[in-house]
C-alpha positions, 0 to 999 in steps of 0.5 A: 603717688610721689610725695614731697614732705618733711619727716621725723625719724622715729626708728630704724631697724636693721634688716638682714645684712645691709638694709634698714626698715625706717619708720617716720612721722611724716608731715603729709601722711602721718606714720609711714615705714620705708625700706632702705636697701643697701644702707650698710654697703657702699662708700656712702653708707655712713652718710646714709645711716646718719639720716636715720638717727633718732628724731632726725628732721628730714626733707624726703621725696617718696613713693607712697603706694598707701597699700599697708606695705613698705614705701620707698624713698626717692630722695632724702636730705636733712631738713635741719642739721642738729648742732648740739644734740649729737655731741651732748650726752644729755640731749642725745639721751633725751632724743633716744628716749623720746624717739622710743616713746613716740614710736610706741605712741603714734599709731595713726597712718593719717595726717596730723600736721599740728603734732608734727609742727609741735615736735619739729619746733620742740626738737629745734628748741632742744638743739638751741638751748641748754636749760633742758632738764624738764624738756622731756616731761613738758613735751610728753605732756604736750603730746597727749593733746594730739593723742587724745588724752590730755588732762581735763583743766576743770576742777584743777583746784581739787587735791587729787588727779585721777589717771584713768579719766584724766581729771582732778577730783576731791577724793582720792580713789584707787587710780589717783595720784597722791596729794603731793604728786598732784601738786607736781602734776599741776605744776607741770601742766603750767609749763611750756617748752619754750620757757621751762623754768627750773622748778623741779628737783631731780627727785620730782622729775623722777616722780613726774616721769613715772606718772607720765609713763603710767598715764601713757600706759593707761591710755594707749593699748599695748604701750611699751616702756622705752628700753632707754628709760634706765639710761635717762634716769641715770643721766638725770640722777 
């Protein structure tokens, strides 16, 4: 089947000497993997590889056989060319980290247009704004809405958050956040991407990032913490 759709690049793995295997989250079909032959050969190889940088927004025409094998592109072009992300070390580090998080989190080969729309609008916002210190935290929490484990909003006045069930509780159990961590978590739940505010210190962001990684690890089987985590922590230290 020939498909025209938008796609977000989640990862690109070099295959043999000249080719790539590219995993994308598509607007039309969810998660798809593509084989790109001769990506590292020819005069336009740098141009080809540029399409497959982390979280690049593409418009593609592709043949989808839907047989669990690698698909193939017919045509590729940028859906939007980032203006600041490639040149800004903080933004590019955030993008690399988020691409790894999404690569290990999105697993369904099924259409999820609301999640695609969230990611597309969030990435365009990141490219256009500078107040971004809390962006990755807010986005990762928002993504859990579409992955099926967003925290329950009932009893949010209770002093402890229980990670396994994703609920606020009156007493602290083994898998609960501390009272201070719960206060930070509750504040994070009140934020939105387009109006992030400067409400967290560097230490608080570090605490929240650890909580989010633990939350993902509990609710996603086989979840792997990103290799870029240490770089992200260094950037925000």
